[in-house]
PyMOL Python script that loads the backbone (N, CA, C, O; Angstrom):
from pymol import cmd

cmd.read_pdbstr("""\
ATOM      1  N   MET A   1      12.611 -28.144  18.304  1.00  0.00           N
ATOM      2  CA  MET A   1      13.481 -27.303  17.755  1.00  0.00           C
ATOM      3  C   MET A   1      12.863 -25.894  17.476  1.00  0.00           C
ATOM      4  O   MET A   1      11.639 -25.836  17.359  1.00  0.00           O
ATOM      5  N   SER A   2      13.539 -24.858  17.370  1.00  0.00           N
ATOM      6  CA  SER A   2      12.924 -23.525  17.160  1.00  0.00           C
ATOM      7  C   SER A   2      13.360 -23.088  15.767  1.00  0.00           C
ATOM      8  O   SER A   2      14.351 -23.558  15.207  1.00  0.00           O
ATOM      9  N   GLY A   3      12.585 -22.186  15.254  1.00  0.00           N
ATOM     10  CA  GLY A   3      12.957 -21.682  13.883  1.00  0.00           C
ATOM     11  C   GLY A   3      11.825 -20.977  13.239  1.00  0.00           C
ATOM     12  O   GLY A   3      10.900 -20.489  13.888  1.00  0.00           O
ATOM     13  N   THR A   4      11.917 -20.933  11.957  1.00  0.00           N
ATOM     14  CA  THR A   4      10.854 -20.349  11.014  1.00  0.00           C
ATOM     15  C   THR A   4      10.182 -21.367  10.200  1.00  0.00           C
ATOM     16  O   THR A   4      10.915 -22.139   9.581  1.00  0.00           O
ATOM     17  N   VAL A   5       9.003 -21.489  10.104  1.00  0.00           N
ATOM     18  CA  VAL A   5       8.318 -22.356   8.972  1.00  0.00           C
ATOM     19  C   VAL A   5       8.641 -21.709   7.800  1.00  0.00           C
ATOM     20  O   VAL A   5       8.316 -20.537   7.608  1.00  0.00           O
ATOM     21  N   THR A   6       9.382 -22.510   6.827  1.00  0.00           N
ATOM     22  CA  THR A   6       9.722 -21.949   5.556  1.00  0.00           C
ATOM     23  C   THR A   6       8.997 -22.660   4.399  1.00  0.00           C
ATOM     24  O   THR A   6       9.056 -22.212   3.254  1.00  0.00           O
ATOM     25  N   LYS A   7       8.283 -23.822   4.728  1.00  0.00           N
ATOM     26  CA  LYS A   7       7.662 -24.574   3.661  1.00  0.00           C
ATOM     27  C   LYS A   7       6.630 -25.443   4.150  1.00  0.00           C
ATOM     28  O   LYS A   7       6.891 -26.143   5.128  1.00  0.00           O
ATOM     29  N   LEU A   8       5.396 -25.507   3.567  1.00  0.00           N
ATOM     30  CA  LEU A   8       4.455 -26.525   3.724  1.00  0.00           C
ATOM     31  C   LEU A   8       4.334 -27.107   2.489  1.00  0.00           C
ATOM     32  O   LEU A   8       3.839 -26.491   1.545  1.00  0.00           O
ATOM     33  N   GLY A   9       4.806 -28.423   2.386  1.00  0.00           N
ATOM     34  CA  GLY A   9       4.859 -29.200   1.171  1.00  0.00           C
ATOM     35  C   GLY A   9       4.115 -30.481   1.035  1.00  0.00           C
ATOM     36  O   GLY A   9       3.397 -30.878   1.952  1.00  0.00           O
ATOM     37  N   TYR A  10       4.266 -31.171  -0.124  1.00  0.00           N
ATOM     38  CA  TYR A  10       3.623 -32.464  -0.436  1.00  0.00           C
ATOM     39  C   TYR A  10       4.675 -33.456  -0.690  1.00  0.00           C
ATOM     40  O   TYR A  10       5.481 -33.241  -1.595  1.00  0.00           O
ATOM     41  N   PRO A  11       4.750 -34.583   0.064  1.00  0.00           N
ATOM     42  CA  PRO A  11       5.762 -35.544  -0.263  1.00  0.00           C
ATOM     43  C   PRO A  11       5.562 -36.277  -1.440  1.00  0.00           C
ATOM     44  O   PRO A  11       6.517 -36.806  -2.008  1.00  0.00           O
ATOM     45  N   TYR A  12       4.332 -36.369  -1.895  1.00  0.00           N
ATOM     46  CA  TYR A  12       3.963 -37.185  -3.036  1.00  0.00           C
ATOM     47  C   TYR A  12       3.279 -36.443  -4.160  1.00  0.00           C
ATOM     48  O   TYR A  12       2.176 -35.950  -3.922  1.00  0.00           O
ATOM     49  N   GLY A  13       3.812 -36.311  -5.355  1.00  0.00           N
ATOM     50  CA  GLY A  13       3.218 -35.651  -6.436  1.00  0.00           C
ATOM     51  C   GLY A  13       1.947 -36.159  -6.906  1.00  0.00           C
ATOM     52  O   GLY A  13       1.232 -35.432  -7.595  1.00  0.00           O
ATOM     53  N   ASP A  14       1.555 -37.468  -6.566  1.00  0.00           N
ATOM     54  CA  ASP A  14       0.391 -38.154  -7.096  1.00  0.00           C
ATOM     55  C   ASP A  14      -0.659 -38.118  -6.015  1.00  0.00           C
ATOM     56  O   ASP A  14      -1.783 -38.577  -6.221  1.00  0.00           O
ATOM     57  N   ASP A  15      -0.284 -37.544  -4.792  1.00  0.00           N
ATOM     58  CA  ASP A  15      -1.363 -37.569  -3.746  1.00  0.00           C
ATOM     59  C   ASP A  15      -1.183 -36.402  -2.779  1.00  0.00           C
ATOM     60  O   ASP A  15      -0.406 -36.441  -1.825  1.00  0.00           O
ATOM     61  N   LEU A  16      -1.993 -35.310  -3.106  1.00  0.00           N
ATOM     62  CA  LEU A  16      -1.831 -34.119  -2.286  1.00  0.00           C
ATOM     63  C   LEU A  16      -2.436 -34.087  -0.864  1.00  0.00           C
ATOM     64  O   LEU A  16      -2.413 -33.079  -0.157  1.00  0.00           O
ATOM     65  N   SER A  17      -2.959 -35.226  -0.513  1.00  0.00           N
ATOM     66  CA  SER A  17      -3.617 -35.263   0.847  1.00  0.00           C
ATOM     67  C   SER A  17      -2.499 -35.328   1.852  1.00  0.00           C
ATOM     68  O   SER A  17      -2.684 -34.855   2.974  1.00  0.00           O
ATOM     69  N   PHE A  18      -1.367 -35.872   1.532  1.00  0.00           N
ATOM     70  CA  PHE A  18      -0.260 -35.985   2.597  1.00  0.00           C
ATOM     71  C   PHE A  18       0.525 -34.689   2.529  1.00  0.00           C
ATOM     72  O   PHE A  18       0.706 -34.135   1.445  1.00  0.00           O
ATOM     73  N   ARG A  19       1.001 -34.190   3.677  1.00  0.00           N
ATOM     74  CA  ARG A  19       1.724 -32.983   3.894  1.00  0.00           C
ATOM     75  C   ARG A  19       3.075 -33.024   4.633  1.00  0.00           C
ATOM     76  O   ARG A  19       3.396 -34.054   5.224  1.00  0.00           O
ATOM     77  N   TYR A  20       3.880 -31.941   4.623  1.00  0.00           N
ATOM     78  CA  TYR A  20       5.010 -32.034   5.466  1.00  0.00           C
ATOM     79  C   TYR A  20       5.112 -30.379   5.814  1.00  0.00           C
ATOM     80  O   TYR A  20       4.573 -29.488   5.159  1.00  0.00           O
ATOM     81  N   VAL A  21       5.912 -30.220   6.965  1.00  0.00           N
ATOM     82  CA  VAL A  21       6.213 -28.934   7.576  1.00  0.00           C
ATOM     83  C   VAL A  21       7.750 -28.852   7.493  1.00  0.00           C
ATOM     84  O   VAL A  21       8.451 -29.772   7.912  1.00  0.00           O
ATOM     85  N   GLU A  22       8.249 -27.753   6.955  1.00  0.00           N
ATOM     86  CA  GLU A  22       9.746 -27.511   7.054  1.00  0.00           C
ATOM     87  C   GLU A  22       9.995 -26.264   7.880  1.00  0.00           C
ATOM     88  O   GLU A  22       9.424 -25.183   7.736  1.00  0.00           O
ATOM     89  N   ILE A  23      10.987 -26.591   8.819  1.00  0.00           N
ATOM     90  CA  ILE A  23      11.261 -25.423   9.748  1.00  0.00           C
ATOM     91  C   ILE A  23      12.743 -25.274   9.507  1.00  0.00           C
ATOM     92  O   ILE A  23      13.480 -26.253   9.384  1.00  0.00           O
ATOM     93  N   THR A  24      13.205 -23.893   9.435  1.00  0.00           N
ATOM     94  CA  THR A  24      14.571 -23.613   9.203  1.00  0.00           C
ATOM     95  C   THR A  24      15.103 -22.797  10.316  1.00  0.00           C
ATOM     96  O   THR A  24      14.472 -21.887  10.855  1.00  0.00           O
ATOM     97  N   GLN A  25      16.328 -23.182  10.638  1.00  0.00           N
ATOM     98  CA  GLN A  25      17.064 -22.478  11.814  1.00  0.00           C
ATOM     99  C   GLN A  25      18.627 -22.437  11.445  1.00  0.00           C
ATOM    100  O   GLN A  25      19.376 -23.408  11.550  1.00  0.00           O
ATOM    101  N   LYS A  26      18.980 -21.228  11.021  1.00  0.00           N
ATOM    102  CA  LYS A  26      20.366 -21.150  10.551  1.00  0.00           C
ATOM    103  C   LYS A  26      20.729 -22.054   9.432  1.00  0.00           C
ATOM    104  O   LYS A  26      20.051 -21.972   8.408  1.00  0.00           O
ATOM    105  N   ASP A  27      21.758 -22.950   9.489  1.00  0.00           N
ATOM    106  CA  ASP A  27      22.173 -23.870   8.490  1.00  0.00           C
ATOM    107  C   ASP A  27      21.268 -25.166   8.587  1.00  0.00           C
ATOM    108  O   ASP A  27      21.541 -26.075   7.803  1.00  0.00           O
ATOM    109  N   TYR A  28      20.335 -25.321   9.371  1.00  0.00           N
ATOM    110  CA  TYR A  28      19.540 -26.532   9.456  1.00  0.00           C
ATOM    111  C   TYR A  28      18.208 -26.357   8.837  1.00  0.00           C
ATOM    112  O   TYR A  28      17.655 -25.258   8.864  1.00  0.00           O
ATOM    113  N   LYS A  29      17.632 -27.458   8.244  1.00  0.00           N
ATOM    114  CA  LYS A  29      16.262 -27.615   7.906  1.00  0.00           C
ATOM    115  C   LYS A  29      15.736 -28.804   8.561  1.00  0.00           C
ATOM    116  O   LYS A  29      16.309 -29.882   8.404  1.00  0.00           O
ATOM    117  N   TYR A  30      14.686 -28.697   9.286  1.00  0.00           N
ATOM    118  CA  TYR A  30      13.947 -29.807   9.883  1.00  0.00           C
ATOM    119  C   TYR A  30      12.703 -30.011   9.118  1.00  0.00           C
ATOM    120  O   TYR A  30      11.998 -29.042   8.837  1.00  0.00           O
ATOM    121  N   ARG A  31      12.368 -31.285   8.742  1.00  0.00           N
ATOM    122  CA  ARG A  31      11.072 -31.664   7.991  1.00  0.00           C
ATOM    123  C   ARG A  31      10.359 -32.620   8.785  1.00  0.00           C
ATOM    124  O   ARG A  31      10.953 -33.575   9.286  1.00  0.00           O
ATOM    125  N   LEU A  32       9.055 -32.425   8.947  1.00  0.00           N
ATOM    126  CA  LEU A  32       8.176 -33.331   9.713  1.00  0.00           C
ATOM    127  C   LEU A  32       7.196 -33.735   8.571  1.00  0.00           C
ATOM    128  O   LEU A  32       6.518 -32.883   7.995  1.00  0.00           O
ATOM    129  N   PHE A  33       7.143 -35.011   8.272  1.00  0.00           N
ATOM    130  CA  PHE A  33       6.338 -35.517   7.203  1.00  0.00           C
ATOM    131  C   PHE A  33       5.047 -36.255   7.827  1.00  0.00           C
ATOM    132  O   PHE A  33       5.090 -36.799   8.930  1.00  0.00           O
ATOM    133  N   TYR A  34       3.913 -36.221   7.031  1.00  0.00           N
ATOM    134  CA  TYR A  34       2.848 -36.859   7.552  1.00  0.00           C
ATOM    135  C   TYR A  34       2.067 -36.079   8.517  1.00  0.00           C
ATOM    136  O   TYR A  34       1.466 -36.687   9.403  1.00  0.00           O
ATOM    137  N   VAL A  35       2.007 -34.790   8.445  1.00  0.00           N
ATOM    138  CA  VAL A  35       1.334 -33.917   9.390  1.00  0.00           C
ATOM    139  C   VAL A  35       0.317 -32.989   8.707  1.00  0.00           C
ATOM    140  O   VAL A  35       0.590 -32.596   7.573  1.00  0.00           O
ATOM    141  N   ASN A  36      -0.760 -32.624   9.253  1.00  0.00           N
ATOM    142  CA  ASN A  36      -1.696 -31.742   8.759  1.00  0.00           C
ATOM    143  C   ASN A  36      -1.176 -30.496   9.405  1.00  0.00           C
ATOM    144  O   ASN A  36      -1.343 -30.350  10.616  1.00  0.00           O
ATOM    145  N   PRO A  37      -0.536 -29.550   8.671  1.00  0.00           N
ATOM    146  CA  PRO A  37       0.058 -28.277   9.432  1.00  0.00           C
ATOM    147  C   PRO A  37      -1.164 -27.489  10.051  1.00  0.00           C
ATOM    148  O   PRO A  37      -2.310 -27.434   9.604  1.00  0.00           O
ATOM    149  N   THR A  38      -0.652 -26.896  11.180  1.00  0.00           N
ATOM    150  CA  THR A  38      -1.509 -25.930  12.015  1.00  0.00           C
ATOM    151  C   THR A  38      -0.751 -24.668  12.003  1.00  0.00           C
ATOM    152  O   THR A  38      -1.170 -23.774  12.738  1.00  0.00           O
ATOM    153  N   VAL A  39       0.329 -24.441  11.266  1.00  0.00           N
ATOM    154  CA  VAL A  39       0.935 -23.128  11.165  1.00  0.00           C
ATOM    155  C   VAL A  39       1.023 -22.814   9.702  1.00  0.00           C
ATOM    156  O   VAL A  39       0.747 -23.647   8.838  1.00  0.00           O
ATOM    157  N   ALA A  40       1.421 -21.571   9.445  1.00  0.00           N
ATOM    158  CA  ALA A  40       1.611 -20.965   8.176  1.00  0.00           C
ATOM    159  C   ALA A  40       3.158 -20.587   7.988  1.00  0.00           C
ATOM    160  O   ALA A  40       3.941 -20.423   8.924  1.00  0.00           O
ATOM    161  N   VAL A  41       3.481 -20.473   6.587  1.00  0.00           N
ATOM    162  CA  VAL A  41       4.802 -20.226   6.259  1.00  0.00           C
ATOM    163  C   VAL A  41       5.158 -18.786   6.860  1.00  0.00           C
ATOM    164  O   VAL A  41       4.351 -17.861   6.769  1.00  0.00           O
ATOM    165  N   GLY A  42       6.332 -18.648   7.442  1.00  0.00           N
ATOM    166  CA  GLY A  42       6.766 -17.370   7.987  1.00  0.00           C
ATOM    167  C   GLY A  42       6.467 -17.435   9.598  1.00  0.00           C
ATOM    168  O   GLY A  42       6.909 -16.536  10.314  1.00  0.00           O
ATOM    169  N   THR A  43       5.746 -18.460  10.125  1.00  0.00           N
ATOM    170  CA  THR A  43       5.490 -18.506  11.545  1.00  0.00           C
ATOM    171  C   THR A  43       6.807 -18.862  12.302  1.00  0.00           C
ATOM    172  O   THR A  43       7.495 -19.816  11.937  1.00  0.00           O
ATOM    173  N   GLU A  44       7.139 -18.085  13.350  1.00  0.00           N
ATOM    174  CA  GLU A  44       8.216 -18.285  14.182  1.00  0.00           C
ATOM    175  C   GLU A  44       7.850 -19.250  15.362  1.00  0.00           C
ATOM    176  O   GLU A  44       6.960 -18.951  16.158  1.00  0.00           O
ATOM    177  N   ILE A  45       8.504 -20.325  15.443  1.00  0.00           N
ATOM    178  CA  ILE A  45       8.135 -21.423  16.390  1.00  0.00           C
ATOM    179  C   ILE A  45       9.278 -21.505  17.271  1.00  0.00           C
ATOM    180  O   ILE A  45      10.414 -21.138  16.971  1.00  0.00           O
ATOM    181  N   LYS A  46       8.851 -22.099  18.583  1.00  0.00           N
ATOM    182  CA  LYS A  46       9.913 -22.486  19.592  1.00  0.00           C
ATOM    183  C   LYS A  46       9.719 -23.951  19.914  1.00  0.00           C
ATOM    184  O   LYS A  46       8.697 -24.573  19.624  1.00  0.00           O
ATOM    185  N   GLN A  47      10.834 -24.490  20.573  1.00  0.00           N
ATOM    186  CA  GLN A  47      10.663 -25.916  20.945  1.00  0.00           C
ATOM    187  C   GLN A  47       9.420 -26.091  21.759  1.00  0.00           C
ATOM    188  O   GLN A  47       9.131 -25.290  22.648  1.00  0.00           O
ATOM    189  N   GLY A  48       8.649 -27.173  21.453  1.00  0.00           N
ATOM    190  CA  GLY A  48       7.404 -27.606  22.162  1.00  0.00           C
ATOM    191  C   GLY A  48       6.193 -27.044  21.359  1.00  0.00           C
ATOM    192  O   GLY A  48       5.081 -27.543  21.534  1.00  0.00           O
ATOM    193  N   ASP A  49       6.373 -26.052  20.508  1.00  0.00           N
ATOM    194  CA  ASP A  49       5.077 -25.584  19.867  1.00  0.00           C
ATOM    195  C   ASP A  49       4.610 -26.651  18.915  1.00  0.00           C
ATOM    196  O   ASP A  49       5.401 -27.378  18.315  1.00  0.00           O
ATOM    197  N   ILE A  50       3.210 -26.728  18.783  1.00  0.00           N
ATOM    198  CA  ILE A  50       2.636 -27.852  17.884  1.00  0.00           C
ATOM    199  C   ILE A  50       2.611 -27.155  16.484  1.00  0.00           C
ATOM    200  O   ILE A  50       2.254 -25.984  16.353  1.00  0.00           O
ATOM    201  N   VAL A  51       3.001 -27.927  15.474  1.00  0.00           N
ATOM    202  CA  VAL A  51       3.119 -27.400  14.207  1.00  0.00           C
ATOM    203  C   VAL A  51       2.137 -28.109  13.272  1.00  0.00           C
ATOM    204  O   VAL A  51       1.918 -27.670  12.143  1.00  0.00           O
ATOM    205  N   GLY A  52       1.514 -29.271  13.779  1.00  0.00           N
ATOM    206  CA  GLY A  52       0.584 -30.066  12.921  1.00  0.00           C
ATOM    207  C   GLY A  52       0.150 -31.354  13.625  1.00  0.00           C
ATOM    208  O   GLY A  52       0.683 -31.732  14.669  1.00  0.00           O
ATOM    209  N   LEU A  53      -0.819 -31.998  13.024  1.00  0.00           N
ATOM    210  CA  LEU A  53      -1.511 -33.178  13.602  1.00  0.00           C
ATOM    211  C   LEU A  53      -1.004 -34.318  12.617  1.00  0.00           C
ATOM    212  O   LEU A  53      -0.843 -34.166  11.406  1.00  0.00           O
ATOM    213  N   SER A  54      -0.794 -35.398  13.284  1.00  0.00           N
ATOM    214  CA  SER A  54      -0.414 -36.683  12.544  1.00  0.00           C
ATOM    215  C   SER A  54      -1.521 -37.140  11.588  1.00  0.00           C
ATOM    216  O   SER A  54      -2.705 -37.125  11.927  1.00  0.00           O
ATOM    217  N   GLN A  55      -1.119 -37.530  10.437  1.00  0.00           N
ATOM    218  CA  GLN A  55      -2.141 -37.968   9.310  1.00  0.00           C
ATOM    219  C   GLN A  55      -2.328 -39.614   9.389  1.00  0.00           C
ATOM    220  O   GLN A  55      -1.556 -40.371   9.975  1.00  0.00           O
ATOM    221  N   ASP A  56      -3.301 -39.926   8.804  1.00  0.00           N
ATOM    222  CA  ASP A  56      -3.596 -41.451   8.813  1.00  0.00           C
ATOM    223  C   ASP A  56      -2.866 -42.086   7.533  1.00  0.00           C
ATOM    224  O   ASP A  56      -3.219 -41.911   6.366  1.00  0.00           O
ATOM    225  N   LEU A  57      -1.887 -42.780   7.931  1.00  0.00           N
ATOM    226  CA  LEU A  57      -0.958 -43.383   6.799  1.00  0.00           C
ATOM    227  C   LEU A  57      -1.551 -44.589   6.116  1.00  0.00           C
ATOM    228  O   LEU A  57      -1.131 -44.966   5.022  1.00  0.00           O
ATOM    229  N   ASP A  58      -2.562 -45.217   6.785  1.00  0.00           N
ATOM    230  CA  ASP A  58      -3.184 -46.444   6.326  1.00  0.00           C
ATOM    231  C   ASP A  58      -3.903 -46.224   5.009  1.00  0.00           C
ATOM    232  O   ASP A  58      -4.213 -47.200   4.327  1.00  0.00           O
ATOM    233  N   LYS A  59      -4.202 -44.895   4.591  1.00  0.00           N
ATOM    234  CA  LYS A  59      -4.724 -44.594   3.325  1.00  0.00           C
ATOM    235  C   LYS A  59      -3.741 -44.908   2.158  1.00  0.00           C
ATOM    236  O   LYS A  59      -4.124 -45.339   1.071  1.00  0.00           O
ATOM    237  N   ARG A  60      -2.474 -44.662   2.468  1.00  0.00           N
ATOM    238  CA  ARG A  60      -1.415 -44.888   1.366  1.00  0.00           C
ATOM    239  C   ARG A  60      -0.667 -46.273   1.694  1.00  0.00           C
ATOM    240  O   ARG A  60      -0.305 -46.967   0.744  1.00  0.00           O
ATOM    241  N   TYR A  61      -0.447 -46.654   2.891  1.00  0.00           N
ATOM    242  CA  TYR A  61       0.368 -47.775   3.133  1.00  0.00           C
ATOM    243  C   TYR A  61      -0.484 -48.741   4.105  1.00  0.00           C
ATOM    244  O   TYR A  61      -0.358 -48.658   5.326  1.00  0.00           O
ATOM    245  N   LYS A  62      -1.305 -49.606   3.530  1.00  0.00           N
ATOM    246  CA  LYS A  62      -2.240 -50.467   4.408  1.00  0.00           C
ATOM    247  C   LYS A  62      -1.321 -51.171   5.562  1.00  0.00           C
ATOM    248  O   LYS A  62      -0.316 -51.839   5.315  1.00  0.00           O
ATOM    249  N   GLY A  63      -1.775 -50.940   6.700  1.00  0.00           N
ATOM    250  CA  GLY A  63      -1.402 -51.680   7.769  1.00  0.00           C
ATOM    251  C   GLY A  63      -0.054 -50.954   8.532  1.00  0.00           C
ATOM    252  O   GLY A  63       0.435 -51.426   9.559  1.00  0.00           O
ATOM    253  N   ILE A  64       0.373 -49.939   7.973  1.00  0.00           N
ATOM    254  CA  ILE A  64       1.511 -49.231   8.716  1.00  0.00           C
ATOM    255  C   ILE A  64       0.872 -48.321   9.842  1.00  0.00           C
ATOM    256  O   ILE A  64      -0.154 -47.654   9.701  1.00  0.00           O
ATOM    257  N   PRO A  65       1.685 -48.409  11.036  1.00  0.00           N
ATOM    258  CA  PRO A  65       1.329 -47.619  12.135  1.00  0.00           C
ATOM    259  C   PRO A  65       1.410 -46.130  11.771  1.00  0.00           C
ATOM    260  O   PRO A  65       2.327 -45.744  11.046  1.00  0.00           O
ATOM    261  N   ASN A  66       0.518 -45.308  12.227  1.00  0.00           N
ATOM    262  CA  ASN A  66       0.690 -43.817  12.064  1.00  0.00           C
ATOM    263  C   ASN A  66       1.946 -43.330  12.775  1.00  0.00           C
ATOM    264  O   ASN A  66       2.220 -43.709  13.914  1.00  0.00           O
ATOM    265  N   HIS A  67       2.720 -42.463  12.067  1.00  0.00           N
ATOM    266  CA  HIS A  67       3.974 -41.952  12.701  1.00  0.00           C
ATOM    267  C   HIS A  67       4.205 -40.761  12.045  1.00  0.00           C
ATOM    268  O   HIS A  67       3.537 -40.486  11.048  1.00  0.00           O
ATOM    269  N   ILE A  68       5.193 -39.893  12.530  1.00  0.00           N
ATOM    270  CA  ILE A  68       5.659 -38.689  11.879  1.00  0.00           C
ATOM    271  C   ILE A  68       7.138 -39.055  11.409  1.00  0.00           C
ATOM    272  O   ILE A  68       7.928 -39.536  12.221  1.00  0.00           O
ATOM    273  N   HIS A  69       7.478 -38.833  10.155  1.00  0.00           N
ATOM    274  CA  HIS A  69       8.857 -39.048   9.565  1.00  0.00           C
ATOM    275  C   HIS A  69       9.595 -37.768   9.784  1.00  0.00           C
ATOM    276  O   HIS A  69       9.108 -36.693   9.434  1.00  0.00           O
ATOM    277  N   PHE A  70      10.798 -37.872  10.375  1.00  0.00           N
ATOM    278  CA  PHE A  70      11.554 -36.677  10.794  1.00  0.00           C
ATOM    279  C   PHE A  70      12.785 -36.661  10.086  1.00  0.00           C
ATOM    280  O   PHE A  70      13.483 -37.675  10.104  1.00  0.00           O
ATOM    281  N   GLU A  71      13.204 -35.492   9.367  1.00  0.00           N
ATOM    282  CA  GLU A  71      14.468 -35.376   8.714  1.00  0.00           C
ATOM    283  C   GLU A  71      15.177 -34.088   9.099  1.00  0.00           C
ATOM    284  O   GLU A  71      14.599 -33.057   9.444  1.00  0.00           O
ATOM    285  N   ILE A  72      16.460 -34.252   9.006  1.00  0.00           N
ATOM    286  CA  ILE A  72      17.309 -32.983   9.319  1.00  0.00           C
ATOM    287  C   ILE A  72      18.307 -32.813   8.227  1.00  0.00           C
ATOM    288  O   ILE A  72      19.040 -33.751   7.912  1.00  0.00           O
ATOM    289  N   LEU A  73      18.364 -31.685   7.654  1.00  0.00           N
ATOM    290  CA  LEU A  73      19.315 -31.319   6.494  1.00  0.00           C
ATOM    291  C   LEU A  73      20.265 -30.306   7.166  1.00  0.00           C
ATOM    292  O   LEU A  73      19.771 -29.403   7.842  1.00  0.00           O
ATOM    293  N   LYS A  74      21.528 -30.400   7.024  1.00  0.00           N
ATOM    294  CA  LYS A  74      22.548 -29.299   7.380  1.00  0.00           C
ATOM    295  C   LYS A  74      23.215 -28.915   6.152  1.00  0.00           C
ATOM    296  O   LYS A  74      23.747 -29.791   5.469  1.00  0.00           O
ATOM    297  N   ASP A  75      23.244 -27.697   5.798  1.00  0.00           N
ATOM    298  CA  ASP A  75      23.751 -27.188   4.508  1.00  0.00           C
ATOM    299  C   ASP A  75      23.387 -28.071   3.420  1.00  0.00           C
ATOM    300  O   ASP A  75      24.238 -28.437   2.610  1.00  0.00           O
ATOM    301  N   GLY A  76      21.987 -28.496   3.339  1.00  0.00           N
ATOM    302  CA  GLY A  76      21.543 -29.194   2.168  1.00  0.00           C
ATOM    303  C   GLY A  76      21.860 -30.748   2.271  1.00  0.00           C
ATOM    304  O   GLY A  76      21.516 -31.464   1.330  1.00  0.00           O
ATOM    305  N   ARG A  77      22.435 -31.244   3.259  1.00  0.00           N
ATOM    306  CA  ARG A  77      22.731 -32.593   3.369  1.00  0.00           C
ATOM    307  C   ARG A  77      22.105 -33.287   4.473  1.00  0.00           C
ATOM    308  O   ARG A  77      22.035 -32.742   5.574  1.00  0.00           O
ATOM    309  N   TYR A  78      21.593 -34.577   4.242  1.00  0.00           N
ATOM    310  CA  TYR A  78      20.908 -35.195   5.426  1.00  0.00           C
ATOM    311  C   TYR A  78      21.909 -35.686   6.501  1.00  0.00           C
ATOM    312  O   TYR A  78      22.972 -36.267   6.281  1.00  0.00           O
ATOM    313  N   VAL A  79      21.395 -35.356   7.680  1.00  0.00           N
ATOM    314  CA  VAL A  79      22.270 -35.803   8.896  1.00  0.00           C
ATOM    315  C   VAL A  79      21.432 -36.717   9.704  1.00  0.00           C
ATOM    316  O   VAL A  79      20.210 -36.776   9.569  1.00  0.00           O
ATOM    317  N   ASP A  80      22.161 -37.487  10.615  1.00  0.00           N
ATOM    318  CA  ASP A  80      21.419 -38.424  11.696  1.00  0.00           C
ATOM    319  C   ASP A  80      20.754 -37.324  12.714  1.00  0.00           C
ATOM    320  O   ASP A  80      21.325 -36.416  13.317  1.00  0.00           O
ATOM    321  N   PRO A  81      19.392 -37.683  12.717  1.00  0.00           N
ATOM    322  CA  PRO A  81      18.582 -36.891  13.641  1.00  0.00           C
ATOM    323  C   PRO A  81      18.702 -37.432  15.094  1.00  0.00           C
ATOM    324  O   PRO A  81      18.166 -36.812  16.012  1.00  0.00           O
ATOM    325  N   THR A  82      19.380 -38.550  15.313  1.00  0.00           N
ATOM    326  CA  THR A  82      19.403 -39.100  16.751  1.00  0.00           C
ATOM    327  C   THR A  82      19.904 -38.008  17.736  1.00  0.00           C
ATOM    328  O   THR A  82      19.242 -37.781  18.748  1.00  0.00           O
ATOM    329  N   PRO A  83      21.024 -37.338  17.483  1.00  0.00           N
ATOM    330  CA  PRO A  83      21.489 -36.351  18.707  1.00  0.00           C
ATOM    331  C   PRO A  83      20.477 -35.242  18.988  1.00  0.00           C
ATOM    332  O   PRO A  83      20.356 -34.766  20.117  1.00  0.00           O
ATOM    333  N   VAL A  84      19.771 -34.849  17.969  1.00  0.00           N
ATOM    334  CA  VAL A  84      18.763 -33.833  18.187  1.00  0.00           C
ATOM    335  C   VAL A  84      17.488 -34.444  18.948  1.00  0.00           C
ATOM    336  O   VAL A  84      16.878 -33.741  19.753  1.00  0.00           O
ATOM    337  N   LEU A  85      17.121 -35.681  18.696  1.00  0.00           N
ATOM    338  CA  LEU A  85      15.975 -36.286  19.347  1.00  0.00           C
ATOM    339  C   LEU A  85      16.391 -36.550  20.759  1.00  0.00           C
ATOM    340  O   LEU A  85      15.536 -36.445  21.639  1.00  0.00           O
ATOM    341  N   LEU A  86      17.611 -36.880  21.061  1.00  0.00           N
ATOM    342  CA  LEU A  86      18.044 -37.053  22.374  1.00  0.00           C
ATOM    343  C   LEU A  86      17.992 -35.830  23.302  1.00  0.00           C
ATOM    344  O   LEU A  86      17.767 -35.946  24.507  1.00  0.00           O
ATOM    345  N   VAL A  87      18.199 -34.701  22.720  1.00  0.00           N
ATOM    346  CA  VAL A  87      18.072 -33.371  23.420  1.00  0.00           C
ATOM    347  C   VAL A  87      16.658 -33.009  23.748  1.00  0.00           C
ATOM    348  O   VAL A  87      16.321 -32.483  24.808  1.00  0.00           O
ATOM    349  N   LEU A  88      15.778 -33.357  22.673  1.00  0.00           N
ATOM    350  CA  LEU A  88      14.368 -32.888  22.889  1.00  0.00           C
ATOM    351  C   LEU A  88      13.755 -33.771  23.925  1.00  0.00           C
ATOM    352  O   LEU A  88      12.591 -33.588  24.281  1.00  0.00           O
TER     353      LEU A  88
END
""", "prot")
cmd.dss("prot")
cmd.show_as("cartoon", "prot")
cmd.util.cbc("prot")
cmd.orient("prot")
């Protein structure tokens, strides 16, 4: 996806070691959780740019495989990310 980095956040209030990156494009917000950001707020990105590196989830969830949690919001409502992933 392309857009502007609008937030570098923390998914857990009790553990600031985990991060997420939010990218905004028109009416959409894309959130990538469990990444160490390599971009700053205000950065314009395009499809294929690296925005962060995967974090070690075993520190919080013993035995879970490392992965990136991906969310899409349109007009503030969660939508199914499958159509977007099929295009990528």
